[in-house]
N, C-alpha and C positions, 0 to 999 in steps of 0.2 A: 795102372800102366802111363807112363806121358806118352801122348801122343806127336809124333813128329810135324812141326808145320811142314808146309809146303812154300809156304811164301818165301821170297828171295831172303837170304841173312845179309845180305854184302850192301848196308844202308848206304856206302858211296856210292853204290853204281845207281840206285834210284838218279840222285842226281846227276851222274854220267849220261841215264838215256834219258830223264825229263828233262832237263834245263833245254839241252841241245832242241827238243820236240816243241819244246813250247817257242822257243826264240824261233825256230822255223816259223812254226803257224802262227805267230805274233807279227813276225818280220813278212809275211808275204801273205798273198789274196784268200783270203775262207776258199775251203774246196773240199768237195766230198771226198775225191782222190786224196786228199793230204787227211783228213780225217780218218781215213779207213787206214793209210800206211800207218798212222801215227798208232792207232788202236792197234793196229797187228802186230807193229814191234814190243808195245808193251804186253801183249800176248803171249810173245814170243820170250819173253824176260823171264815173265810168269814159269815158261817150261825149265828154266836153268836149274831151279830147286830138286824138284822132282827127277833129273836126268841125273843130277850127281846123287842121291840117293840109289837110283839104280844100278849106278856105276860105282856103286858102294864106296863112293869118296866121304859121306858122313858116316861111315862105321859100318860092320859086319852086321852090328843089333838094328841100327836102323834099316837097312836095307832088306833084313829079313821080317822086322814087324812092319814096315809100312810101304813095304814093296806092293801091295793091290792097289792103296790109295795114291802111292806115286805113280802108277801106270795110267790111272782113270787122270791125274793131273795133268801128266803129259801128254795122254791124249786127246785132254780137250783143250788144252794152252796150243797145241800145235796145230789141231782142227780151226780153233778160232781164228790163229795167227796166219792159216794159209787162206781161210775164205777171206780175213779181209784184205790180206796183200794180193791176192789176186785181183777183191774188184778194186782196191786203189791202184792197180796197174791196168786193169782193162780202162779206165775212165782218165789215164793221163799217159798220153805215151810217151814224153820224155821220159816220165817216172822210172819207163822201162830201164831204159841205160843207165839211169843214174844208183837204180838199185842192184845193179852187180856191185859196185861196192862195200854196201855193208855184207851183200852175201859171201862176198869172197872174204873178209874179216871176219866175221861168222864161221867160216870154214876154218880157220887159222885159230879162232879163237877154242872151237871144238877139238882142233888136232891137239892144242895144250893142253885142254883138258885131260884127256884121254891121256896124256903122258904124265899126267899128274903135276902139270907146272903150273897150273890155273893161279895158283898163287905167287909164284915166283916174281921179279921185278919184270921180267918179260911179257908174263901172264897177263899182268895185272895191266901193264900198258897196253898191250894189243887189245885187250879186253875193252879199257875205256877209250880207246880209239874206235873201236867197234859198234860198241853202244851210241856214242855220240855222230857215228856215219848214216844211223838211221835217220837223221834227220834231213841228210843230202836228198833221197826223195821224195820226204815230203814239203821240202822246200821249193825243189825243182817244179811238183807237183801243182803249187800254190803260185808259180809264176816267177820265179825268182831266175836270176840268170845263173848258169853255171858256175862261172867263174863267181858269183857272191854266195853261193850254196859249200861250195869248196871250202873259197875263204873263212864263212863262220866254221865250218867244220876243223879247220886247221886252227883257228882261235882255240876252239876248245879240247882240242889235242895236244896243243902247245899247253894251254892250262892245266890239263889234266894228267899231263908227263911231268911237269916239275914239281905238282904237289904229291903226285905218289914218288918220285926218288926220295925228294927230301922229307916226308912222313917217314917212309923206310929207314932213311938215314937217321933219324930219330927215335923212332921205336924200335927196330930191329938191329940196328947198325950192320946192314949188309947190303948197303947200295954199294958200290964200288964208284970209285972218283972217274972212272971213265963214263959210267952211266950216267953219273950226274952233270960230267962235263956236256955228253949227248944232248940229255934233258934241257937242260938251260941255252945252248947253242942252237937247240930245235926251237926255243921259245922267241929266242933273239933273231932267227932267222925268218919264223913266221912274221916278226913284227914290222922287220926289214922289208919281206915281201909284199906284205900289204900295205908298206907304208908309200909305195912308191904309186899305188893306185886309188887306197882306199884311207888316206889321213886317220877317220875318225875307230874306223873299223881295226887298223893297226894298232889303238889304244886298247882295245877291247881285252888283251889277256893282261894289261897292266894291274888291275886290283890283286888277280892271283899271285902275279910276279913279286909284285911289294910283298903280299902278305907271306908268303912262303921263303921270299928271300932273307925278310925281318927276321921268322923265324930260325933261320937257316943261318944265320948271323950273330944269333943269340944263343947255340948251339942247343936249343930245348930241348929239358929235359924229358922222359917218357911220361913223367908226371902230368907234365903239362900237356897231354894230346889233345886234352878235352877242352882245353883254351884254344888249342890251334885249329882242332875241327870245326869250333865255330867262325875260327878267323876266316877257316877256307869256304863255310859254308856263305858265309857274308860277302868274302870278295867273287866268288862263283855267282852269285846273284848278282852281284854290279856288273860281273864279265857278259853274263847273259844280258843285262839291260841293254848294255853298251853295244851288243851285235843289233839287238832290235832297232837299238836308235839309230846306228851306222846305216844299215841297210834300207832304213824308211825314208830316212832322209836322203839317202843318196850319198854320203859322204866318207 
């Protein structure tokens, strides 16, 4: 019998969580609170797959055959996440307020999961914003100003929104024009808003915007999704590096 893995399957989510966290840690001062919060966020992410198994979202067979393992993984991941999160918040007073953002978005994501809408366009967009928001308390715990932490989060939200909607438009042909317009409007709004305060940070989403824009203009076929995926990986790494540089030099 093939064992069901408890490692999260959504590979894009690794980047949506990991890159903002790495950027927050690299752009801020090293702190034990930030490290605890970052590791706690990763532990909470690990809880996602066993939760889906127990909810039956991976199929009735997986729920029946892997429920015991899933319960152990879920309990362990949540326990580690709670312990590390509590330690990080105890060590950083500013992070306690900042943590309200990822908590609120996590609740919204959980509600969509319970409604079986985690794979919808709305579900994926909210989840990407929730994953990226885990970096906000980490950045604040490391001494970054609220405006800078939220600005960096906005950059990643814009990048993930346009990439999500355009990939769905290419792969599934299920992204409405209104949703595509809203995603691009968000990206342009973030660039414009940040440009009034941080010229370099405003340019951070540009690599992803350009990569996705080129793919959308070419009407890339589903067979070319692998190439598009690597383009998005490279452009998102460039965006993360630009965020770190902008916050480090204060531009």
